[in-house]
VOLOTOR-116047 format. One record per atom (N, C-alpha, C): y negated, z negated, x negated; residue in three letters; atom name; residue number from 0; chain. Coordinates in nm, 4 decimals, always signed. Layout:
BEGIN
R      north         up       east   palum   fise   gudren   tilo
R          Y          Z          X     ALA     CA      NUM      A
...
//
This chain:
BEGIN
R      north         up       east   palum   fise   gudren   tilo
R    +3.2300    -2.7193    -5.1859     MET      N        0      A
R    +3.3710    -2.7447    -5.2059     MET     CA        0      A
R    +3.4318    -2.7827    -5.0713     MET      C        0      A
R    +3.5465    -2.7239    -5.0388     SER      N        1      A
R    +3.6113    -2.7502    -4.9099     SER     CA        1      A
R    +3.6822    -2.8858    -4.9111     SER      C        1      A
R    +3.7155    -2.9322    -4.7902     TRP      N        2      A
R    +3.7886    -3.0583    -4.7772     TRP     CA        2      A
R    +3.9224    -3.0492    -4.8503     TRP      C        2      A
R    +3.9935    -2.9378    -4.8371     GLN      N        3      A
R    +4.1230    -2.9219    -4.9031     GLN     CA        3      A
R    +4.1089    -2.9273    -5.0547     GLN      C        3      A
R    +4.0044    -2.8645    -5.1084     GLU      N        4      A
R    +3.9809    -2.8706    -5.2536     GLU     CA        4      A
R    +3.9525    -3.0138    -5.2993     GLU      C        4      A
R    +3.8747    -3.0867    -5.2193     MET      N        5      A
R    +3.8447    -3.2257    -5.2547     MET     CA        5      A
R    +3.9706    -3.3123    -5.2529     MET      C        5      A
R    +4.0549    -3.2967    -5.1500     THR      N        6      A
R    +4.1770    -3.3770    -5.1443     THR     CA        6      A
R    +4.2742    -3.3380    -5.2555     THR      C        6      A
R    +4.2811    -3.2085    -5.2888     ASP      N        7      A
R    +4.3651    -3.1646    -5.4007     ASP     CA        7      A
R    +4.3162    -3.2250    -5.5323     ASP      C        7      A
R    +4.1844    -3.2249    -5.5537     ASN      N        8      A
R    +4.1280    -3.2825    -5.6760     ASN     CA        8      A
R    +4.1544    -3.4325    -5.6853     ASN      C        8      A
R    +4.1421    -3.5022    -5.5727     LEU      N        9      A
R    +4.1692    -3.6461    -5.5712     LEU     CA        9      A
R    +4.3169    -3.6734    -5.6005     LEU      C        9      A
R    +4.4056    -3.5968    -5.5390     ALA      N       10      A
R    +4.5496    -3.6143    -5.5636     ALA     CA       10      A
R    +4.5822    -3.5881    -5.7102     ALA      C       10      A
R    +4.5197    -3.4870    -5.7690     THR      N       11      A
R    +4.5422    -3.4563    -5.9104     THR     CA       11      A
R    +4.4954    -3.5712    -5.9986     THR      C       11      A
R    +4.3766    -3.6253    -5.9705     ALA      N       12      A
R    +4.3244    -3.7376    -6.0495     ALA     CA       12      A
R    +4.4161    -3.8596    -6.0379     ALA      C       12      A
R    +4.4649    -3.8877    -5.9189     CYS      N       13      A
R    +4.5558    -4.0017    -5.8999     CYS     CA       13      A
R    +4.6864    -3.9799    -5.9754     CYS      C       13      A
R    +4.7421    -3.8593    -5.9677     GLN      N       14      A
R    +4.8674    -3.8298    -6.0379     GLN     CA       14      A
R    +4.8497    -3.8439    -6.1893     GLN      C       14      A
R    +4.7364    -3.7940    -6.2409     GLU      N       15      A
R    +4.7118    -3.8017    -6.3854     GLU     CA       15      A
R    +4.6914    -3.9461    -6.4316     GLU      C       15      A
R    +4.6336    -4.0302    -6.3463     THR      N       16      A
R    +4.6048    -4.1685    -6.3818     THR     CA       16      A
R    +4.7258    -4.2602    -6.3626     THR      C       16      A
R    +4.7932    -4.2477    -6.2495     PHE      N       17      A
R    +4.8984    -4.3429    -6.2134     PHE     CA       17      A
R    +5.0396    -4.2843    -6.2152     PHE      C       17      A
R    +5.0509    -4.1539    -6.2251     GLY      N       18      A
R    +5.1812    -4.0893    -6.2121     GLY     CA       18      A
R    +5.2526    -4.0645    -6.3427     GLY      C       18      A
R    +5.3709    -4.0121    -6.3289     GLY      N       19      A
R    +5.4522    -3.9733    -6.4425     GLY     CA       19      A
R    +5.5390    -3.8553    -6.4022     GLY      C       19      A
R    +5.6005    -3.7946    -6.5002     GLU      N       20      A
R    +5.6847    -3.6786    -6.4720     GLU     CA       20      A
R    +5.8250    -3.7236    -6.4340     GLU      C       20      A
R    +5.8789    -3.6625    -6.3291     VAL      N       21      A
R    +6.0155    -3.6883    -6.2851     VAL     CA       21      A
R    +6.0864    -3.5544    -6.2733     VAL      C       21      A
R    +6.2169    -3.5596    -6.2627     SER      N       22      A
R    +6.2961    -3.4381    -6.2443     SER     CA       22      A
R    +6.3308    -3.4258    -6.0968     SER      C       22      A
R    +6.2912    -3.3142    -6.0356     TYR      N       23      A
R    +6.3176    -3.2893    -5.8941     TYR     CA       23      A
R    +6.4314    -3.1896    -5.8826     TYR      C       23      A
R    +6.5349    -3.2251    -5.8061     ILE      N       24      A
R    +6.6523    -3.1395    -5.7926     ILE     CA       24      A
R    +6.6716    -3.1048    -5.6450     ILE      C       24      A
R    +6.6247    -2.9864    -5.6037     PRO      N       25      A
R    +6.6418    -2.9484    -5.4633     PRO     CA       25      A
R    +6.7894    -2.9268    -5.4308     PRO      C       25      A
R    +6.8266    -2.9555    -5.3080     LEU      N       26      A
R    +6.9641    -2.9383    -5.2633     LEU     CA       26      A
R    +7.0065    -2.7929    -5.2860     LEU      C       26      A
R    +7.1083    -2.7734    -5.3694     GLY      N       27      A
R    +7.1581    -2.6396    -5.3977     GLY     CA       27      A
R    +7.0672    -2.5569    -5.4862     GLY      C       27      A
R    +6.9719    -2.6204    -5.5540     GLY      N       28      A
R    +6.8769    -2.5469    -5.6360     GLY     CA       28      A
R    +6.8757    -2.5939    -5.7796     GLY      C       28      A
R    +6.7792    -2.5421    -5.8535     VAL      N       29      A
R    +6.7633    -2.5730    -5.9955     VAL     CA       29      A
R    +6.6542    -2.6785    -6.0107     VAL      C       29      A
R    +6.6790    -2.7777    -6.0965     SER      N       30      A
R    +6.5823    -2.8858    -6.1144     SER     CA       30      A
R    +6.4557    -2.8349    -6.1833     SER      C       30      A
R    +6.3460    -2.9036    -6.1570     PHE      N       31      A
R    +6.2188    -2.8729    -6.2209     PHE     CA       31      A
R    +6.1382    -3.0020    -6.2328     PHE      C       31      A
R    +6.0476    -3.0075    -6.3326     PRO      N       32      A
R    +5.9650    -3.1275    -6.3481     PRO     CA       32      A
R    +5.8507    -3.1282    -6.2464     PRO      C       32      A
R    +5.8172    -3.2461    -6.1989     VAL      N       33      A
R    +5.7053    -3.2626    -6.1071     VAL     CA       33      A
R    +5.6422    -3.3988    -6.1344     VAL      C       33      A
R    +5.5113    -3.4062    -6.1169     ALA      N       34      A
R    +5.4409    -3.5338    -6.1342     ALA     CA       34      A
R    +5.4500    -3.6130    -6.0044     ALA      C       34      A
R    +5.4664    -3.7440    -6.0172     GLY      N       35      A
R    +5.4729    -3.8277    -5.8992     GLY     CA       35      A
R    +5.4329    -3.9707    -5.9307     GLY      C       35      A
R    +5.3866    -4.0402    -5.8286     ILE      N       36      A
R    +5.3549    -4.1817    -5.8405     ILE     CA       36      A
R    +5.4696    -4.2571    -5.7738     ILE      C       36      A
R    +5.5443    -4.3339    -5.8541     PHE      N       37      A
R    +5.6627    -4.4026    -5.8056     PHE     CA       37      A
R    +5.6326    -4.5484    -5.7770     PHE      C       37      A
R    +5.6768    -4.5941    -5.6615     ASP      N       38      A
R    +5.6675    -4.7348    -5.6235     ASP     CA       38      A
R    +5.8085    -4.7784    -5.5847     ASP      C       38      A
R    +5.8692    -4.8639    -5.6649     ALA      N       39      A
R    +6.0076    -4.9048    -5.6427     ALA     CA       39      A
R    +6.0244    -4.9919    -5.5185     ALA      C       39      A
R    +5.9168    -5.0514    -5.4700     ALA      N       40      A
R    +5.9286    -5.1425    -5.3558     ALA     CA       40      A
R    +5.8073    -5.1303    -5.2651     ALA      C       40      A
R    +5.7934    -5.0169    -5.1979     GLN      N       41      A
R    +5.6807    -4.9967    -5.1080     GLN     CA       41      A
R    +5.7202    -5.0382    -4.9670     GLN      C       41      A
R    +5.6288    -5.1008    -4.8961     THR      N       42      A
R    +5.6538    -5.1389    -4.7578     THR     CA       42      A
R    +5.6427    -5.0144    -4.6707     THR      C       42      A
R    +5.7482    -4.9877    -4.5947     VAL      N       43      A
R    +5.7542    -4.8712    -4.5068     VAL     CA       43      A
R    +5.7700    -4.9221    -4.3645     VAL      C       43      A
R    +5.6823    -4.8750    -4.2744     ILE      N       44      A
R    +5.6893    -4.9157    -4.1347     ILE     CA       44      A
R    +5.7365    -4.7957    -4.0537     ILE      C       44      A
R    +5.8440    -4.8153    -3.9790     THR      N       45      A
R    +5.8979    -4.7081    -3.8963     THR     CA       45      A
R    +5.9019    -4.7528    -3.7511     THR      C       45      A
R    +5.9171    -4.6566    -3.6632     GLY      N       46      A
R    +5.9252    -4.6868    -3.5207     GLY     CA       46      A
R    +5.7959    -4.6515    -3.4515     GLY      C       46      A
R    +5.8024    -4.6450    -3.3226     SER      N       47      A
R    +5.6835    -4.6134    -3.2449     SER     CA       47      A
R    +5.6698    -4.7169    -3.1329     SER      C       47      A
R    +5.5591    -4.7140    -3.0677     GLY      N       48      A
R    +5.5357    -4.8116    -2.9626     GLY     CA       48      A
R    +5.4757    -4.9383    -3.0187     GLY      C       48      A
R    +5.4971    -5.0473    -2.9513     GLU      N       49      A
R    +5.4351    -5.1738    -2.9888     GLU     CA       49      A
R    +5.5047    -5.2443    -3.1035     GLU      C       49      A
R    +5.6356    -5.2202    -3.1213     VAL      N       50      A
R    +5.7104    -5.2913    -3.2236     VAL     CA       50      A
R    +5.7614    -5.1925    -3.3274     VAL      C       50      A
R    +5.7161    -5.2101    -3.4508     GLY      N       51      A
R    +5.7653    -5.1285    -3.5599     GLY     CA       51      A
R    +5.8620    -5.2093    -3.6450     GLY      C       51      A
R    +5.9340    -5.1400    -3.7294     VAL      N       52      A
R    +6.0276    -5.2067    -3.8193     VAL     CA       52      A
R    +5.9762    -5.1891    -3.9604     VAL      C       52      A
R    +5.9642    -5.2984    -4.0305     GLU      N       53      A
R    +5.9116    -5.2970    -4.1675     GLU     CA       53      A
R    +6.0261    -5.3175    -4.2662     GLU      C       53      A
R    +6.0348    -5.2291    -4.3658     THR      N       54      A
R    +6.1350    -5.2419    -4.4712     THR     CA       54      A
R    +6.0687    -5.2118    -4.6046     THR      C       54      A
R    +6.1370    -5.2438    -4.7119     VAL      N       55      A
R    +6.0880    -5.2141    -4.8457     VAL     CA       55      A
R    +6.1818    -5.1098    -4.9067     VAL      C       55      A
R    +6.1256    -4.9967    -4.9478     LYS      N       56      A
R    +6.2060    -4.8873    -5.0019     LYS     CA       56      A
R    +6.1334    -4.8250    -5.1208     LYS      C       56      A
R    +6.2080    -4.7570    -5.2091     PRO      N       57      A
R    +6.1412    -4.6826    -5.3158     PRO     CA       57      A
R    +6.0753    -4.5570    -5.2575     PRO      C       57      A
R    +5.9543    -4.5277    -5.3056     VAL      N       58      A
R    +5.8781    -4.4126    -5.2569     VAL     CA       58      A
R    +5.8175    -4.3390    -5.3762     VAL      C       58      A
R    +5.8223    -4.2062    -5.3709     LEU      N       59      A
R    +5.7584    -4.1222    -5.4711     LEU     CA       59      A
R    +5.6551    -4.0364    -5.4005     LEU      C       59      A
R    +5.5286    -4.0478    -5.4416     SER      N       60      A
R    +5.4220    -3.9643    -5.3861     SER     CA       60      A
R    +5.4025    -3.8436    -5.4764     SER      C       60      A
R    +5.4067    -3.7247    -5.4163     VAL      N       61      A
R    +5.3918    -3.5994    -5.4920     VAL     CA       61      A
R    +5.2839    -3.5136    -5.4281     VAL      C       61      A
R    +5.2292    -3.4216    -5.5068     LYS      N       62      A
R    +5.1294    -3.3293    -5.4546     LYS     CA       62      A
R    +5.1986    -3.2134    -5.3838     LYS      C       62      A
R    +5.1485    -3.1775    -5.2659     LYS      N       63      A
R    +5.2063    -3.0669    -5.1898     LYS     CA       63      A
R    +5.2036    -2.9367    -5.2671     LYS      C       63      A
R    +5.0913    -2.9095    -5.3339     ASN      N       64      A
R    +5.0793    -2.7789    -5.3984     ASN     CA       64      A
R    +5.1711    -2.7626    -5.5193     ASN      C       64      A
R    +5.2320    -2.8714    -5.5698     ASP      N       65      A
R    +5.3329    -2.8587    -5.6751     ASP     CA       65      A
R    +5.4599    -2.7925    -5.6221     ASP      C       65      A
R    +5.4773    -2.7934    -5.4904     PHE      N       66      A
R    +5.5963    -2.7350    -5.4291     PHE     CA       66      A
R    +5.5668    -2.5985    -5.3670     PHE      C       66      A
R    +5.4456    -2.5488    -5.3845     GLU      N       67      A
R    +5.4078    -2.4196    -5.3289     GLU     CA       67      A
R    +5.4103    -2.3090    -5.4340     GLU      C       67      A
R    +5.4699    -2.3367    -5.5466     ARG      N       68      A
R    +5.4826    -2.2376    -5.6532     ARG     CA       68      A
R    +5.6049    -2.1504    -5.6276     ARG      C       68      A
R    +5.6072    -2.0303    -5.6848     PRO      N       69      A
R    +5.7227    -1.9420    -5.6650     PRO     CA       69      A
R    +5.8536    -2.0092    -5.7071     PRO      C       69      A
R    +5.9571    -1.9914    -5.6260     GLY      N       70      A
R    +6.0887    -2.0459    -5.6560     GLY     CA       70      A
R    +6.1081    -2.1905    -5.6142     GLY      C       70      A
R    +6.0069    -2.2521    -5.5567     ARG      N       71      A
R    +6.0181    -2.3911    -5.5128     ARG     CA       71      A
R    +6.0092    -2.3983    -5.3608     ARG      C       71      A
R    +6.0781    -2.4965    -5.3039     THR      N       72      A
R    +6.0715    -2.5180    -5.1602     THR     CA       72      A
R    +6.0078    -2.6542    -5.1345     THR      C       72      A
R    +5.9626    -2.6752    -5.0135     GLN      N       73      A
R    +5.9054    -2.8052    -4.9772     GLN     CA       73      A
R    +6.0136    -2.9124    -4.9862     GLN      C       73      A
R    +5.9767    -3.0340    -5.0248     PRO      N       74      A
R    +6.0751    -3.1431    -5.0326     PRO     CA       74      A
R    +6.1429    -3.1630    -4.8982     PRO      C       74      A
R    +6.2718    -3.1951    -4.9050     ARG      N       75      A
R    +6.3469    -3.2176    -4.7820     ARG     CA       75      A
R    +6.4558    -3.3214    -4.8050     ARG      C       75      A
R    +6.5092    -3.3678    -4.6950     ARG      N       76      A
R    +6.6156    -3.4673    -4.6971     ARG     CA       76      A
R    +6.7333    -3.4178    -4.7814     ARG      C       76      A
R    +6.7923    -3.5081    -4.8569     LEU      N       77      A
R    +6.9083    -3.4869    -4.9439     LEU     CA       77      A
R    +6.8753    -3.4249    -5.0796     LEU      C       77      A
R    +6.7499    -3.3864    -5.1028     ASP      N       78      A
R    +6.7108    -3.3464    -5.2383     ASP     CA       78      A
R    +6.7274    -3.4680    -5.3284     ASP      C       78      A
R    +6.7396    -3.4454    -5.4576     LYS      N       79      A
R    +6.7601    -3.5547    -5.5536     LYS     CA       79      A
R    +6.6392    -3.5648    -5.6471     LYS      C       79      A
R    +6.6207    -3.6849    -5.7009     ILE      N       80      A
R    +6.5135    -3.7109    -5.7963     ILE     CA       80      A
R    +6.5695    -3.7982    -5.9066     ILE      C       80      A
R    +6.5367    -3.7641    -6.0292     LYS      N       81      A
R    +6.5780    -3.8470    -6.1428     LYS     CA       81      A
R    +6.4512    -3.9030    -6.2058     LYS      C       81      A
R    +6.4449    -4.0356    -6.2124     ILE      N       82      A
R    +6.3308    -4.1051    -6.2704     ILE     CA       82      A
R    +6.3861    -4.1887    -6.3846     ILE      C       82      A
R    +6.3599    -4.1458    -6.5067     GLY      N       83      A
R    +6.4199    -4.2114    -6.6225     GLY     CA       83      A
R    +6.5709    -4.1929    -6.6168     GLY      C       83      A
R    +6.6436    -4.3031    -6.6137     THR      N       84      A
R    +6.7898    -4.2969    -6.6068     THR     CA       84      A
R    +6.8418    -4.3206    -6.4655     THR      C       84      A
R    +6.7524    -4.3408    -6.3682     LYS      N       85      A
R    +6.7926    -4.3709    -6.2309     LYS     CA       85      A
R    +6.7841    -4.2471    -6.1428     LYS      C       85      A
R    +6.8804    -4.2351    -6.0531     SER      N       86      A
R    +6.8846    -4.1219    -5.9603     SER     CA       86      A
R    +6.8600    -4.1700    -5.8176     SER      C       86      A
R    +6.7872    -4.0880    -5.7424     TYR      N       87      A
R    +6.7526    -4.1189    -5.6043     TYR     CA       87      A
R    +6.7776    -3.9965    -5.5176     TYR      C       87      A
R    +6.7897    -4.0223    -5.3872     GLU      N       88      A
R    +6.8041    -3.9158    -5.2892     GLU     CA       88      A
R    +6.6912    -3.9299    -5.1878     GLU      C       88      A
R    +6.6344    -3.8177    -5.1462     VAL      N       89      A
R    +6.5281    -3.8189    -5.0455     VAL     CA       89      A
R    +6.5925    -3.8433    -4.9092     VAL      C       89      A
R    +6.5472    -3.9472    -4.8408     VAL      N       90      A
R    +6.5985    -3.9756    -4.7065     VAL     CA       90      A
R    +6.4976    -3.9382    -4.5979     VAL      C       90      A
R    +6.3704    -3.9252    -4.6374     GLU      N       91      A
R    +6.2667    -3.8885    -4.5413     GLU     CA       91      A
R    +6.1436    -3.8404    -4.6160     GLU      C       91      A
R    +6.0699    -3.7485    -4.5559     THR      N       92      A
R    +5.9433    -3.7035    -4.6140     THR     CA       92      A
R    +5.8311    -3.7333    -4.5144     THR      C       92      A
R    +5.7166    -3.7766    -4.5677     GLU      N       93      A
R    +5.6006    -3.8058    -4.4836     GLU     CA       93      A
R    +5.4790    -3.7333    -4.5412     GLU      C       93      A
R    +5.4383    -3.6280    -4.4742     ASP      N       94      A
R    +5.3229    -3.5483    -4.5135     ASP     CA       94      A
R    +5.1965    -3.6207    -4.4692     ASP      C       94      A
R    +5.0997    -3.6377    -4.5608     ASP      N       95      A
R    +4.9764    -3.7085    -4.5236     ASP     CA       95      A
R    +4.8770    -3.6186    -4.4514     ASP      C       95      A
R    +4.9099    -3.4909    -4.4340     GLY      N       96      A
R    +4.8218    -3.3987    -4.3640     GLY     CA       96      A
R    +4.7121    -3.3414    -4.4515     GLY      C       96      A
R    +4.7098    -3.3794    -4.5788     ALA      N       97      A
R    +4.6051    -3.3300    -4.6688     ALA     CA       97      A
R    +4.6669    -3.2751    -4.7970     ALA      C       97      A
R    +4.6926    -3.3611    -4.8943     ALA      N       98      A
R    +4.7332    -3.3122    -5.0260     ALA     CA       98      A
R    +4.8633    -3.3696    -5.0796     ALA      C       98      A
R    +4.9162    -3.4739    -5.0162     GLU      N       99      A
R    +5.0341    -3.5393    -5.0729     GLU     CA       99      A
R    +5.1474    -3.5544    -4.9713     GLU      C       99      A
R    +5.2667    -3.5731    -5.0272     ILE      N      100      A
R    +5.3851    -3.6006    -4.9473     ILE     CA      100      A
R    +5.4492    -3.7266    -5.0057     ILE      C      100      A
R    +5.4782    -3.8234    -4.9197     ALA      N      101      A
R    +5.5508    -3.9429    -4.9622     ALA     CA      101      A
R    +5.6987    -3.9170    -4.9392     ALA      C      101      A
R    +5.7769    -3.9314    -5.0447     LEU      N      102      A
R    +5.9208    -3.9131    -5.0349     LEU     CA      102      A
R    +5.9855    -4.0505    -5.0305     LEU      C      102      A
R    +6.0463    -4.0843    -4.9164     ILE      N      103      A
R    +6.1164    -4.2105    -4.9027     ILE     CA      103      A
R    +6.2544    -4.1900    -4.9653     ILE      C      103      A
R    +6.2920    -4.2787    -5.0560     LEU      N      104      A
R    +6.4120    -4.2580    -5.1364     LEU     CA      104      A
R    +6.5167    -4.3663    -5.1152     LEU      C      104      A
R    +6.6390    -4.3349    -5.1577     LYS      N      105      A
R    +6.7433    -4.4374    -5.1698     LYS     CA      105      A
R    +6.8103    -4.4137    -5.3040     LYS      C      105      A
R    +6.8523    -4.5214    -5.3667     ARG      N      106      A
R    +6.9174    -4.5141    -5.4976     ARG     CA      106      A
R    +7.0581    -4.4607    -5.4802     ARG      C      106      A
R    +7.0998    -4.3693    -5.5678     VAL      N      107      A
R    +7.2376    -4.3164    -5.5631     VAL     CA      107      A
R    +7.3041    -4.3379    -5.6973     VAL      C      107      A
//
């Protein structure tokens, strides 16, 4: 089994255990359901060099391959997400280099 297959399998197991379905609405596109692990208050560290800036923001972790299906695009800034009755906007995406993308969100 390749490294990519192992990371995909791990991401799938995590999504099935800790995740839930949300509605993903790409900018100018049609919404579709996607599984994600939502953390309403995740610590996010930004900046480079010796001093970083730490903030608490909502984050949704999604599997990369959920966005590689026909008719879907990779997550990007200004896309929208609906989680239950709450709506969010993607302000930043952070690819882990393997199987998942962390979507940094803001409430709208």
